PyMOL Python script that loads the backbone (N, CA, C, O; Angstrom):
from pymol import cmd

cmd.read_pdbstr("""\
ATOM      1  N   UNK A   1    -133.913-232.728 -79.383  1.00  0.00           N
ATOM      2  CA  UNK A   1    -134.857-233.823 -79.326  1.00  0.00           C
ATOM      3  C   UNK A   1    -135.513-233.804 -77.948  1.00  0.00           C
ATOM      4  O   UNK A   1    -134.824-233.900 -76.933  1.00  0.00           O
ATOM      5  N   UNK A   2    -136.839-233.681 -77.906  1.00  0.00           N
ATOM      6  CA  UNK A   2    -137.575-233.700 -76.641  1.00  0.00           C
ATOM      7  C   UNK A   2    -138.208-235.074 -76.441  1.00  0.00           C
ATOM      8  O   UNK A   2    -138.742-235.672 -77.375  1.00  0.00           O
ATOM      9  N   UNK A   3    -138.135-235.561 -75.201  1.00  0.00           N
ATOM     10  CA  UNK A   3    -138.725-236.847 -74.865  1.00  0.00           C
ATOM     11  C   UNK A   3    -139.631-236.655 -73.652  1.00  0.00           C
ATOM     12  O   UNK A   3    -139.167-236.283 -72.574  1.00  0.00           O
ATOM     13  N   UNK A   4    -140.927-236.911 -73.835  1.00  0.00           N
ATOM     14  CA  UNK A   4    -141.885-236.883 -72.735  1.00  0.00           C
ATOM     15  C   UNK A   4    -141.897-238.275 -72.124  1.00  0.00           C
ATOM     16  O   UNK A   4    -142.116-239.258 -72.832  1.00  0.00           O
ATOM     17  N   UNK A   5    -141.666-238.373 -70.824  1.00  0.00           N
ATOM     18  CA  UNK A   5    -141.479-239.674 -70.196  1.00  0.00           C
ATOM     19  C   UNK A   5    -142.534-239.972 -69.140  1.00  0.00           C
ATOM     20  O   UNK A   5    -143.095-239.074 -68.514  1.00  0.00           O
ATOM     21  N   UNK A   6    -142.778-241.249 -68.969  1.00  0.00           N
ATOM     22  CA  UNK A   6    -143.739-241.724 -67.981  1.00  0.00           C
ATOM     23  C   UNK A   6    -143.228-241.549 -66.557  1.00  0.00           C
ATOM     24  O   UNK A   6    -143.967-241.781 -65.600  1.00  0.00           O
ATOM     25  N   UNK A   7    -141.949-241.134 -66.407  1.00  0.00           N
ATOM     26  CA  UNK A   7    -141.369-240.929 -65.073  1.00  0.00           C
ATOM     27  C   UNK A   7    -141.533-239.493 -64.570  1.00  0.00           C
ATOM     28  O   UNK A   7    -140.849-239.084 -63.632  1.00  0.00           O
ATOM     29  N   UNK A   8    -142.436-238.725 -65.189  1.00  0.00           N
ATOM     30  CA  UNK A   8    -142.772-237.350 -64.801  1.00  0.00           C
ATOM     31  C   UNK A   8    -141.769-236.298 -65.276  1.00  0.00           C
ATOM     32  O   UNK A   8    -141.850-235.147 -64.847  1.00  0.00           O
ATOM     33  N   UNK A   9    -140.834-236.658 -66.141  1.00  0.00           N
ATOM     34  CA  UNK A   9    -139.842-235.702 -66.612  1.00  0.00           C
ATOM     35  C   UNK A   9    -139.959-235.476 -68.111  1.00  0.00           C
ATOM     36  O   UNK A   9    -140.326-236.374 -68.870  1.00  0.00           O
ATOM     37  N   UNK A  10    -139.636-234.243 -68.518  1.00  0.00           N
ATOM     38  CA  UNK A  10    -139.439-233.901 -69.923  1.00  0.00           C
ATOM     39  C   UNK A  10    -137.931-233.795 -70.103  1.00  0.00           C
ATOM     40  O   UNK A  10    -137.266-233.051 -69.381  1.00  0.00           O
ATOM     41  N   UNK A  11    -137.391-234.539 -71.067  1.00  0.00           N
ATOM     42  CA  UNK A  11    -135.952-234.569 -71.313  1.00  0.00           C
ATOM     43  C   UNK A  11    -135.636-233.905 -72.647  1.00  0.00           C
ATOM     44  O   UNK A  11    -136.423-233.984 -73.591  1.00  0.00           O
ATOM     45  N   UNK A  12    -134.477-233.248 -72.720  1.00  0.00           N
ATOM     46  CA  UNK A  12    -133.972-232.715 -73.985  1.00  0.00           C
ATOM     47  C   UNK A  12    -132.610-233.345 -74.242  1.00  0.00           C
ATOM     48  O   UNK A  12    -131.738-233.353 -73.373  1.00  0.00           O
ATOM     49  N   UNK A  13    -132.443-233.874 -75.457  1.00  0.00           N
ATOM     50  CA  UNK A  13    -131.194-234.521 -75.857  1.00  0.00           C
ATOM     51  C   UNK A  13    -130.636-233.843 -77.103  1.00  0.00           C
ATOM     52  O   UNK A  13    -131.385-233.336 -77.938  1.00  0.00           O
ATOM     53  N   UNK A  14    -129.323-233.841 -77.212  1.00  0.00           N
ATOM     54  CA  UNK A  14    -128.647-233.381 -78.422  1.00  0.00           C
ATOM     55  C   UNK A  14    -128.858-234.465 -79.472  1.00  0.00           C
ATOM     56  O   UNK A  14    -128.414-235.596 -79.279  1.00  0.00           O
ATOM     57  N   UNK A  15    -129.529-234.145 -80.583  1.00  0.00           N
ATOM     58  CA  UNK A  15    -129.805-235.185 -81.575  1.00  0.00           C
ATOM     59  C   UNK A  15    -128.545-235.711 -82.269  1.00  0.00           C
ATOM     60  O   UNK A  15    -128.551-236.822 -82.799  1.00  0.00           O
ATOM     61  N   UNK A  16    -127.478-234.927 -82.268  1.00  0.00           N
ATOM     62  CA  UNK A  16    -126.244-235.370 -82.914  1.00  0.00           C
ATOM     63  C   UNK A  16    -125.467-236.383 -82.104  1.00  0.00           C
ATOM     64  O   UNK A  16    -125.052-237.415 -82.632  1.00  0.00           O
ATOM     65  N   UNK A  17    -125.262-236.101 -80.815  1.00  0.00           N
ATOM     66  CA  UNK A  17    -124.447-236.974 -79.982  1.00  0.00           C
ATOM     67  C   UNK A  17    -125.205-237.762 -78.940  1.00  0.00           C
ATOM     68  O   UNK A  17    -124.648-238.677 -78.333  1.00  0.00           O
ATOM     69  N   UNK A  18    -126.472-237.425 -78.719  1.00  0.00           N
ATOM     70  CA  UNK A  18    -127.281-238.152 -77.748  1.00  0.00           C
ATOM     71  C   UNK A  18    -127.104-237.703 -76.313  1.00  0.00           C
ATOM     72  O   UNK A  18    -127.681-238.300 -75.404  1.00  0.00           O
ATOM     73  N   UNK A  19    -126.316-236.662 -76.092  1.00  0.00           N
ATOM     74  CA  UNK A  19    -126.085-236.167 -74.734  1.00  0.00           C
ATOM     75  C   UNK A  19    -127.348-235.499 -74.180  1.00  0.00           C
ATOM     76  O   UNK A  19    -128.012-234.731 -74.877  1.00  0.00           O
ATOM     77  N   UNK A  20    -127.671-235.802 -72.912  1.00  0.00           N
ATOM     78  CA  UNK A  20    -128.813-235.142 -72.284  1.00  0.00           C
ATOM     79  C   UNK A  20    -128.431-233.693 -71.989  1.00  0.00           C
ATOM     80  O   UNK A  20    -127.413-233.423 -71.352  1.00  0.00           O
ATOM     81  N   UNK A  21    -129.259-232.770 -72.461  1.00  0.00           N
ATOM     82  CA  UNK A  21    -129.005-231.340 -72.276  1.00  0.00           C
ATOM     83  C   UNK A  21    -129.647-230.818 -70.998  1.00  0.00           C
ATOM     84  O   UNK A  21    -129.044-230.024 -70.274  1.00  0.00           O
ATOM     85  N   UNK A  22    -130.849-231.257 -70.724  1.00  0.00           N
ATOM     86  CA  UNK A  22    -131.551-230.855 -69.504  1.00  0.00           C
ATOM     87  C   UNK A  22    -132.724-231.801 -69.282  1.00  0.00           C
ATOM     88  O   UNK A  22    -133.108-232.559 -70.173  1.00  0.00           O
ATOM     89  N   UNK A  23    -133.282-231.743 -68.080  1.00  0.00           N
ATOM     90  CA  UNK A  23    -134.532-232.436 -67.771  1.00  0.00           C
ATOM     91  C   UNK A  23    -135.316-231.536 -66.825  1.00  0.00           C
ATOM     92  O   UNK A  23    -134.743-230.793 -66.029  1.00  0.00           O
ATOM     93  N   UNK A  24    -136.640-231.622 -66.931  1.00  0.00           N
ATOM     94  CA  UNK A  24    -137.513-230.788 -66.113  1.00  0.00           C
ATOM     95  C   UNK A  24    -138.664-231.652 -65.604  1.00  0.00           C
ATOM     96  O   UNK A  24    -139.317-232.348 -66.381  1.00  0.00           O
ATOM     97  N   UNK A  25    -138.908-231.604 -64.290  1.00  0.00           N
ATOM     98  CA  UNK A  25    -140.002-232.375 -63.712  1.00  0.00           C
ATOM     99  C   UNK A  25    -141.335-231.703 -64.036  1.00  0.00           C
ATOM    100  O   UNK A  25    -141.468-230.482 -63.953  1.00  0.00           O
ATOM    101  N   UNK A  26    -142.307-232.514 -64.402  1.00  0.00           N
ATOM    102  CA  UNK A  26    -143.639-232.030 -64.733  1.00  0.00           C
ATOM    103  C   UNK A  26    -144.625-232.409 -63.625  1.00  0.00           C
ATOM    104  O   UNK A  26    -144.225-232.990 -62.616  1.00  0.00           O
ATOM    105  N   UNK A  27    -145.891-232.091 -63.801  1.00  0.00           N
ATOM    106  CA  UNK A  27    -146.914-232.285 -62.780  1.00  0.00           C
ATOM    107  C   UNK A  27    -147.363-233.742 -62.630  1.00  0.00           C
ATOM    108  O   UNK A  27    -148.113-234.062 -61.708  1.00  0.00           O
ATOM    109  N   UNK A  28    -146.918-234.615 -63.514  1.00  0.00           N
ATOM    110  CA  UNK A  28    -147.326-236.014 -63.448  1.00  0.00           C
ATOM    111  C   UNK A  28    -146.745-236.791 -64.616  1.00  0.00           C
ATOM    112  O   UNK A  28    -145.813-236.333 -65.277  1.00  0.00           O
ATOM    113  N   UNK A  29    -147.300-237.962 -64.864  1.00  0.00           N
ATOM    114  CA  UNK A  29    -146.795-238.841 -65.924  1.00  0.00           C
ATOM    115  C   UNK A  29    -147.113-238.256 -67.302  1.00  0.00           C
ATOM    116  O   UNK A  29    -148.238-237.844 -67.582  1.00  0.00           O
ATOM    117  N   UNK A  30    -146.092-238.234 -68.144  1.00  0.00           N
ATOM    118  CA  UNK A  30    -146.246-237.652 -69.476  1.00  0.00           C
ATOM    119  C   UNK A  30    -146.578-238.744 -70.485  1.00  0.00           C
ATOM    120  O   UNK A  30    -145.722-239.543 -70.865  1.00  0.00           O
ATOM    121  N   UNK A  31    -147.823-238.760 -70.905  1.00  0.00           N
ATOM    122  CA  UNK A  31    -148.264-239.734 -71.898  1.00  0.00           C
ATOM    123  C   UNK A  31    -148.635-239.065 -73.213  1.00  0.00           C
ATOM    124  O   UNK A  31    -148.959-239.749 -74.183  1.00  0.00           O
ATOM    125  N   UNK A  32    -148.591-237.738 -73.258  1.00  0.00           N
ATOM    126  CA  UNK A  32    -148.920-236.974 -74.461  1.00  0.00           C
ATOM    127  C   UNK A  32    -147.680-236.224 -74.936  1.00  0.00           C
ATOM    128  O   UNK A  32    -146.827-235.854 -74.130  1.00  0.00           O
ATOM    129  N   UNK A  33    -147.582-236.001 -76.242  1.00  0.00           N
ATOM    130  CA  UNK A  33    -146.447-235.248 -76.752  1.00  0.00           C
ATOM    131  C   UNK A  33    -146.611-233.764 -76.416  1.00  0.00           C
ATOM    132  O   UNK A  33    -147.734-233.266 -76.337  1.00  0.00           O
ATOM    133  N   UNK A  34    -145.492-233.056 -76.218  1.00  0.00           N
ATOM    134  CA  UNK A  34    -145.564-231.616 -75.960  1.00  0.00           C
ATOM    135  C   UNK A  34    -146.158-230.885 -77.165  1.00  0.00           C
ATOM    136  O   UNK A  34    -145.989-231.318 -78.305  1.00  0.00           O
ATOM    137  N   UNK A  35    -146.843-229.793 -76.912  1.00  0.00           N
ATOM    138  CA  UNK A  35    -147.452-228.976 -77.959  1.00  0.00           C
ATOM    139  C   UNK A  35    -146.581-227.750 -78.196  1.00  0.00           C
ATOM    140  O   UNK A  35    -146.374-226.956 -77.279  1.00  0.00           O
ATOM    141  N   UNK A  36    -146.068-227.584 -79.412  1.00  0.00           N
ATOM    142  CA  UNK A  36    -145.257-226.412 -79.740  1.00  0.00           C
ATOM    143  C   UNK A  36    -146.155-225.172 -79.765  1.00  0.00           C
ATOM    144  O   UNK A  36    -147.118-225.104 -80.528  1.00  0.00           O
ATOM    145  N   UNK A  37    -145.822-224.197 -78.921  1.00  0.00           N
ATOM    146  CA  UNK A  37    -146.564-222.938 -78.910  1.00  0.00           C
ATOM    147  C   UNK A  37    -145.947-221.952 -79.886  1.00  0.00           C
ATOM    148  O   UNK A  37    -146.647-221.159 -80.515  1.00  0.00           O
ATOM    149  N   UNK A  38    -144.627-222.012 -80.004  1.00  0.00           N
ATOM    150  CA  UNK A  38    -143.850-221.240 -80.969  1.00  0.00           C
ATOM    151  C   UNK A  38    -142.526-221.983 -81.131  1.00  0.00           C
ATOM    152  O   UNK A  38    -142.341-223.013 -80.483  1.00  0.00           O
ATOM    153  N   UNK A  39    -141.593-221.508 -81.965  1.00  0.00           N
ATOM    154  CA  UNK A  39    -140.363-222.276 -82.183  1.00  0.00           C
ATOM    155  C   UNK A  39    -139.522-222.548 -80.925  1.00  0.00           C
ATOM    156  O   UNK A  39    -138.730-223.491 -80.919  1.00  0.00           O
ATOM    157  N   UNK A  40    -139.674-221.759 -79.878  1.00  0.00           N
ATOM    158  CA  UNK A  40    -138.835-221.939 -78.698  1.00  0.00           C
ATOM    159  C   UNK A  40    -139.544-222.364 -77.437  1.00  0.00           C
ATOM    160  O   UNK A  40    -138.912-222.475 -76.386  1.00  0.00           O
ATOM    161  N   UNK A  41    -140.856-222.610 -77.510  1.00  0.00           N
ATOM    162  CA  UNK A  41    -141.626-222.900 -76.300  1.00  0.00           C
ATOM    163  C   UNK A  41    -142.620-224.028 -76.555  1.00  0.00           C
ATOM    164  O   UNK A  41    -143.249-224.089 -77.611  1.00  0.00           O
ATOM    165  N   UNK A  42    -142.753-224.923 -75.568  1.00  0.00           N
ATOM    166  CA  UNK A  42    -143.741-226.000 -75.658  1.00  0.00           C
ATOM    167  C   UNK A  42    -144.633-225.992 -74.420  1.00  0.00           C
ATOM    168  O   UNK A  42    -144.228-225.547 -73.347  1.00  0.00           O
ATOM    169  N   UNK A  43    -145.848-226.491 -74.591  1.00  0.00           N
ATOM    170  CA  UNK A  43    -146.770-226.695 -73.473  1.00  0.00           C
ATOM    171  C   UNK A  43    -146.840-228.194 -73.224  1.00  0.00           C
ATOM    172  O   UNK A  43    -146.978-228.983 -74.160  1.00  0.00           O
ATOM    173  N   UNK A  44    -146.743-228.582 -71.951  1.00  0.00           N
ATOM    174  CA  UNK A  44    -146.721-229.991 -71.580  1.00  0.00           C
ATOM    175  C   UNK A  44    -147.847-230.253 -70.583  1.00  0.00           C
ATOM    176  O   UNK A  44    -147.960-229.572 -69.564  1.00  0.00           O
ATOM    177  N   UNK A  45    -148.676-231.246 -70.889  1.00  0.00           N
ATOM    178  CA  UNK A  45    -149.765-231.633 -69.990  1.00  0.00           C
ATOM    179  C   UNK A  45    -149.521-233.056 -69.519  1.00  0.00           C
ATOM    180  O   UNK A  45    -149.235-233.946 -70.320  1.00  0.00           O
ATOM    181  N   UNK A  46    -149.634-233.258 -68.239  1.00  0.00           N
ATOM    182  CA  UNK A  46    -149.484-234.598 -67.671  1.00  0.00           C
ATOM    183  C   UNK A  46    -150.857-235.253 -67.562  1.00  0.00           C
ATOM    184  O   UNK A  46    -151.845-234.589 -67.246  1.00  0.00           O
ATOM    185  N   UNK A  47    -150.915-236.562 -67.828  1.00  0.00           N
ATOM    186  CA  UNK A  47    -152.162-237.308 -67.722  1.00  0.00           C
ATOM    187  C   UNK A  47    -152.711-237.238 -66.299  1.00  0.00           C
ATOM    188  O   UNK A  47    -151.969-237.391 -65.328  1.00  0.00           O
ATOM    189  N   UNK A  48    -154.016-237.004 -66.187  1.00  0.00           N
ATOM    190  CA  UNK A  48    -154.733-236.971 -64.920  1.00  0.00           C
ATOM    191  C   UNK A  48    -154.224-235.880 -63.979  1.00  0.00           C
ATOM    192  O   UNK A  48    -154.341-235.996 -62.759  1.00  0.00           O
ATOM    193  N   UNK A  49    -153.665-234.829 -64.553  1.00  0.00           N
ATOM    194  CA  UNK A  49    -153.199-233.681 -63.787  1.00  0.00           C
ATOM    195  C   UNK A  49    -154.143-232.522 -64.051  1.00  0.00           C
ATOM    196  O   UNK A  49    -154.978-232.590 -64.953  1.00  0.00           O
ATOM    197  N   UNK A  50    -154.015-231.461 -63.270  1.00  0.00           N
ATOM    198  CA  UNK A  50    -154.807-230.260 -63.507  1.00  0.00           C
ATOM    199  C   UNK A  50    -153.912-229.099 -63.944  1.00  0.00           C
ATOM    200  O   UNK A  50    -154.304-227.935 -63.858  1.00  0.00           O
ATOM    201  N   UNK A  51    -152.695-229.432 -64.418  1.00  0.00           N
ATOM    202  CA  UNK A  51    -151.716-228.392 -64.707  1.00  0.00           C
ATOM    203  C   UNK A  51    -151.072-228.579 -66.073  1.00  0.00           C
ATOM    204  O   UNK A  51    -150.757-229.696 -66.483  1.00  0.00           O
ATOM    205  N   UNK A  52    -150.882-227.463 -66.767  1.00  0.00           N
ATOM    206  CA  UNK A  52    -150.119-227.419 -68.009  1.00  0.00           C
ATOM    207  C   UNK A  52    -148.864-226.616 -67.719  1.00  0.00           C
ATOM    208  O   UNK A  52    -148.940-225.529 -67.148  1.00  0.00           O
ATOM    209  N   UNK A  53    -147.707-227.143 -68.108  1.00  0.00           N
ATOM    210  CA  UNK A  53    -146.439-226.465 -67.866  1.00  0.00           C
ATOM    211  C   UNK A  53    -145.889-225.965 -69.188  1.00  0.00           C
ATOM    212  O   UNK A  53    -145.808-226.719 -70.158  1.00  0.00           O
ATOM    213  N   UNK A  54    -145.509-224.690 -69.229  1.00  0.00           N
ATOM    214  CA  UNK A  54    -144.912-224.097 -70.421  1.00  0.00           C
ATOM    215  C   UNK A  54    -143.403-224.037 -70.199  1.00  0.00           C
ATOM    216  O   UNK A  54    -142.930-223.491 -69.202  1.00  0.00           O
ATOM    217  N   UNK A  55    -142.649-224.613 -71.155  1.00  0.00           N
ATOM    218  CA  UNK A  55    -141.204-224.789 -70.998  1.00  0.00           C
ATOM    219  C   UNK A  55    -140.465-224.203 -72.194  1.00  0.00           C
ATOM    220  O   UNK A  55    -140.908-224.343 -73.334  1.00  0.00           O
ATOM    221  N   UNK A  56    -139.333-223.544 -71.932  1.00  0.00           N
ATOM    222  CA  UNK A  56    -138.454-223.080 -73.007  1.00  0.00           C
ATOM    223  C   UNK A  56    -137.628-224.263 -73.486  1.00  0.00           C
ATOM    224  O   UNK A  56    -137.006-224.960 -72.685  1.00  0.00           O
ATOM    225  N   UNK A  57    -137.623-224.484 -74.786  1.00  0.00           N
ATOM    226  CA  UNK A  57    -136.933-225.632 -75.360  1.00  0.00           C
ATOM    227  C   UNK A  57    -135.414-225.523 -75.193  1.00  0.00           C
ATOM    228  O   UNK A  57    -134.753-226.539 -74.981  1.00  0.00           O
ATOM    229  N   UNK A  58    -134.856-224.338 -75.281  1.00  0.00           N
ATOM    230  CA  UNK A  58    -133.400-224.167 -75.249  1.00  0.00           C
ATOM    231  C   UNK A  58    -132.768-224.601 -73.933  1.00  0.00           C
ATOM    232  O   UNK A  58    -131.689-225.193 -73.929  1.00  0.00           O
ATOM    233  N   UNK A  59    -133.437-224.309 -72.808  1.00  0.00           N
ATOM    234  CA  UNK A  59    -132.792-224.566 -71.517  1.00  0.00           C
ATOM    235  C   UNK A  59    -133.671-225.291 -70.498  1.00  0.00           C
ATOM    236  O   UNK A  59    -133.213-225.564 -69.388  1.00  0.00           O
ATOM    237  N   UNK A  60    -134.917-225.610 -70.844  1.00  0.00           N
ATOM    238  CA  UNK A  60    -135.801-226.327 -69.934  1.00  0.00           C
ATOM    239  C   UNK A  60    -136.432-225.474 -68.860  1.00  0.00           C
ATOM    240  O   UNK A  60    -137.098-225.991 -67.963  1.00  0.00           O
ATOM    241  N   UNK A  61    -136.229-224.172 -68.940  1.00  0.00           N
ATOM    242  CA  UNK A  61    -136.786-223.290 -67.918  1.00  0.00           C
ATOM    243  C   UNK A  61    -138.315-223.216 -68.037  1.00  0.00           C
ATOM    244  O   UNK A  61    -138.858-223.053 -69.130  1.00  0.00           O
ATOM    245  N   UNK A  62    -138.985-223.337 -66.903  1.00  0.00           N
ATOM    246  CA  UNK A  62    -140.447-223.214 -66.856  1.00  0.00           C
ATOM    247  C   UNK A  62    -140.793-221.729 -66.899  1.00  0.00           C
ATOM    248  O   UNK A  62    -140.317-220.946 -66.076  1.00  0.00           O
ATOM    249  N   UNK A  63    -141.626-221.351 -67.866  1.00  0.00           N
ATOM    250  CA  UNK A  63    -142.023-219.952 -67.999  1.00  0.00           C
ATOM    251  C   UNK A  63    -143.438-219.687 -67.510  1.00  0.00           C
ATOM    252  O   UNK A  63    -143.797-218.542 -67.235  1.00  0.00           O
ATOM    253  N   UNK A  64    -144.246-220.740 -67.398  1.00  0.00           N
ATOM    254  CA  UNK A  64    -145.614-220.568 -66.891  1.00  0.00           C
ATOM    255  C   UNK A  64    -146.176-221.915 -66.464  1.00  0.00           C
ATOM    256  O   UNK A  64    -145.758-222.966 -66.950  1.00  0.00           O
ATOM    257  N   UNK A  65    -147.123-221.859 -65.556  1.00  0.00           N
ATOM    258  CA  UNK A  65    -147.906-223.037 -65.174  1.00  0.00           C
ATOM    259  C   UNK A  65    -149.369-222.609 -65.226  1.00  0.00           C
ATOM    260  O   UNK A  65    -149.777-221.659 -64.556  1.00  0.00           O
ATOM    261  N   UNK A  66    -150.150-223.323 -66.030  1.00  0.00           N
ATOM    262  CA  UNK A  66    -151.569-223.034 -66.161  1.00  0.00           C
ATOM    263  C   UNK A  66    -152.346-224.116 -65.425  1.00  0.00           C
ATOM    264  O   UNK A  66    -152.200-225.301 -65.725  1.00  0.00           O
ATOM    265  N   UNK A  67    -153.163-223.718 -64.474  1.00  0.00           N
ATOM    266  CA  UNK A  67    -153.982-224.669 -63.726  1.00  0.00           C
ATOM    267  C   UNK A  67    -155.380-224.676 -64.327  1.00  0.00           C
ATOM    268  O   UNK A  67    -155.961-223.622 -64.583  1.00  0.00           O
ATOM    269  N   UNK A  68    -155.913-225.871 -64.549  1.00  0.00           N
ATOM    270  CA  UNK A  68    -157.216-226.052 -65.182  1.00  0.00           C
ATOM    271  C   UNK A  68    -158.264-226.297 -64.103  1.00  0.00           C
ATOM    272  O   UNK A  68    -158.969-227.305 -64.136  1.00  0.00           O
ATOM    273  N   UNK A  69    -158.366-225.377 -63.149  1.00  0.00           N
ATOM    274  CA  UNK A  69    -159.347-225.421 -62.062  1.00  0.00           C
ATOM    275  C   UNK A  69    -159.394-226.802 -61.408  1.00  0.00           C
ATOM    276  O   UNK A  69    -158.356-227.361 -61.056  1.00  0.00           O
ATOM    277  N   UNK A  70    -160.588-227.342 -61.249  1.00  0.00           N
ATOM    278  CA  UNK A  70    -160.760-228.638 -60.589  1.00  0.00           C
ATOM    279  C   UNK A  70    -160.840-229.788 -61.587  1.00  0.00           C
ATOM    280  O   UNK A  70    -161.245-230.894 -61.230  1.00  0.00           O
ATOM    281  N   UNK A  71    -160.462-229.535 -62.813  1.00  0.00           N
ATOM    282  CA  UNK A  71    -160.563-230.545 -63.864  1.00  0.00           C
ATOM    283  C   UNK A  71    -159.291-231.370 -63.963  1.00  0.00           C
ATOM    284  O   UNK A  71    -158.232-230.956 -63.492  1.00  0.00           O
ATOM    285  N   UNK A  72    -159.402-232.531 -64.575  1.00  0.00           N
ATOM    286  CA  UNK A  72    -158.252-233.397 -64.836  1.00  0.00           C
ATOM    287  C   UNK A  72    -158.093-233.556 -66.348  1.00  0.00           C
ATOM    288  O   UNK A  72    -159.074-233.772 -67.061  1.00  0.00           O
ATOM    289  N   UNK A  73    -156.873-233.451 -66.825  1.00  0.00           N
ATOM    290  CA  UNK A  73    -156.576-233.568 -68.249  1.00  0.00           C
ATOM    291  C   UNK A  73    -156.538-235.047 -68.618  1.00  0.00           C
ATOM    292  O   UNK A  73    -155.894-235.845 -67.937  1.00  0.00           O
ATOM    293  N   UNK A  74    -157.241-235.419 -69.719  1.00  0.00           N
ATOM    294  CA  UNK A  74    -157.273-236.832 -70.091  1.00  0.00           C
ATOM    295  C   UNK A  74    -156.793-237.103 -71.513  1.00  0.00           C
ATOM    296  O   UNK A  74    -156.784-238.256 -71.947  1.00  0.00           O
ATOM    297  N   UNK A  75    -156.394-236.066 -72.248  1.00  0.00           N
ATOM    298  CA  UNK A  75    -155.888-236.259 -73.615  1.00  0.00           C
ATOM    299  C   UNK A  75    -154.887-235.151 -73.925  1.00  0.00           C
ATOM    300  O   UNK A  75    -154.774-234.176 -73.182  1.00  0.00           O
ATOM    301  N   UNK A  76    -154.172-235.312 -75.018  1.00  0.00           N
ATOM    302  CA  UNK A  76    -153.153-234.348 -75.404  1.00  0.00           C
ATOM    303  C   UNK A  76    -153.717-232.991 -75.770  1.00  0.00           C
ATOM    304  O   UNK A  76    -154.873-232.873 -76.178  1.00  0.00           O
ATOM    305  N   UNK A  77    -152.891-231.967 -75.620  1.00  0.00           N
ATOM    306  CA  UNK A  77    -153.278-230.599 -75.964  1.00  0.00           C
ATOM    307  C   UNK A  77    -153.323-230.434 -77.481  1.00  0.00           C
ATOM    308  O   UNK A  77    -152.599-231.105 -78.216  1.00  0.00           O
ATOM    309  N   UNK A  78    -154.191-229.524 -77.934  1.00  0.00           N
ATOM    310  CA  UNK A  78    -154.349-229.253 -79.358  1.00  0.00           C
ATOM    311  C   UNK A  78    -154.375-227.739 -79.543  1.00  0.00           C
ATOM    312  O   UNK A  78    -154.955-227.026 -78.724  1.00  0.00           O
ATOM    313  N   UNK A  79    -153.756-227.245 -80.603  1.00  0.00           N
ATOM    314  CA  UNK A  79    -153.818-225.815 -80.931  1.00  0.00           C
ATOM    315  C   UNK A  79    -154.821-225.615 -82.064  1.00  0.00           C
ATOM    316  O   UNK A  79    -154.751-226.285 -83.094  1.00  0.00           O
ATOM    317  N   UNK A  80    -155.750-224.693 -81.863  1.00  0.00           N
ATOM    318  CA  UNK A  80    -156.759-224.367 -82.870  1.00  0.00           C
ATOM    319  C   UNK A  80    -156.988-222.866 -82.882  1.00  0.00           C
ATOM    320  O   UNK A  80    -157.358-222.281 -81.864  1.00  0.00           O
ATOM    321  N   UNK A  81    -156.772-222.245 -84.026  1.00  0.00           N
ATOM    322  CA  UNK A  81    -157.041-220.814 -84.207  1.00  0.00           C
ATOM    323  C   UNK A  81    -156.387-219.944 -83.133  1.00  0.00           C
ATOM    324  O   UNK A  81    -157.006-219.007 -82.630  1.00  0.00           O
ATOM    325  N   UNK A  82    -155.150-220.251 -82.785  1.00  0.00           N
ATOM    326  CA  UNK A  82    -154.419-219.463 -81.805  1.00  0.00           C
ATOM    327  C   UNK A  82    -154.758-219.758 -80.351  1.00  0.00           C
ATOM    328  O   UNK A  82    -154.278-219.065 -79.454  1.00  0.00           O
ATOM    329  N   UNK A  83    -155.574-220.773 -80.106  1.00  0.00           N
ATOM    330  CA  UNK A  83    -155.953-221.154 -78.747  1.00  0.00           C
ATOM    331  C   UNK A  83    -155.418-222.543 -78.424  1.00  0.00           C
ATOM    332  O   UNK A  83    -155.237-223.366 -79.321  1.00  0.00           O
ATOM    333  N   UNK A  84    -155.167-222.802 -77.151  1.00  0.00           N
ATOM    334  CA  UNK A  84    -154.797-224.140 -76.707  1.00  0.00           C
ATOM    335  C   UNK A  84    -156.061-224.808 -76.176  1.00  0.00           C
ATOM    336  O   UNK A  84    -156.680-224.319 -75.230  1.00  0.00           O
ATOM    337  N   UNK A  85    -156.435-225.919 -76.785  1.00  0.00           N
ATOM    338  CA  UNK A  85    -157.617-226.672 -76.383  1.00  0.00           C
ATOM    339  C   UNK A  85    -157.158-227.755 -75.408  1.00  0.00           C
ATOM    340  O   UNK A  85    -156.257-228.537 -75.710  1.00  0.00           O
ATOM    341  N   UNK A  86    -157.792-227.789 -74.233  1.00  0.00           N
ATOM    342  CA  UNK A  86    -157.413-228.720 -73.177  1.00  0.00           C
ATOM    343  C   UNK A  86    -158.563-229.716 -72.963  1.00  0.00           C
ATOM    344  O   UNK A  86    -159.607-229.328 -72.439  1.00  0.00           O
ATOM    345  N   UNK A  87    -158.401-230.981 -73.351  1.00  0.00           N
ATOM    346  CA  UNK A  87    -159.428-231.971 -73.107  1.00  0.00           C
ATOM    347  C   UNK A  87    -159.450-232.360 -71.611  1.00  0.00           C
ATOM    348  O   UNK A  87    -158.470-232.887 -71.083  1.00  0.00           O
ATOM    349  N   UNK A  88    -160.568-232.094 -70.956  1.00  0.00           N
ATOM    350  CA  UNK A  88    -160.695-232.414 -69.531  1.00  0.00           C
ATOM    351  C   UNK A  88    -161.832-233.401 -69.330  1.00  0.00           C
ATOM    352  O   UNK A  88    -162.566-233.713 -70.267  1.00  0.00           O
ATOM    353  N   UNK A  89    -161.976-233.892 -68.096  1.00  0.00           N
ATOM    354  CA  UNK A  89    -162.931-234.947 -67.809  1.00  0.00           C
ATOM    355  C   UNK A  89    -164.392-234.529 -67.942  1.00  0.00           C
ATOM    356  O   UNK A  89    -165.256-235.390 -68.112  1.00  0.00           O
ATOM    357  N   UNK A  90    -164.689-233.250 -67.872  1.00  0.00           N
ATOM    358  CA  UNK A  90    -166.083-232.795 -68.017  1.00  0.00           C
ATOM    359  C   UNK A  90    -166.301-232.104 -69.308  1.00  0.00           C
ATOM    360  O   UNK A  90    -167.414-231.660 -69.590  1.00  0.00           O
TER     361      UNK A  90
END
""", "prot")
cmd.dss("prot")
cmd.show_as("cartoon", "prot")
cmd.util.cbc("prot")
cmd.orient("prot")
């Protein structure tokens, strides 16, 4: 179970017992749900940030950070035709 939190962390919990498995700090406040890139990886965008963080679901390890130049992200990420669409301010 993944929980995107307003405290800048992405949390993973065991859905059976509720135990926290890991937490990973993101680039800012998480107001959007993570976008599944494949069964084991999610992309996380923080509101008003210029960074997307790619995280492995199993252990919380960051595998990539994508910077969106001088833009700020204002809405959740969307996958379309194999691409990640990033809504930015311009």
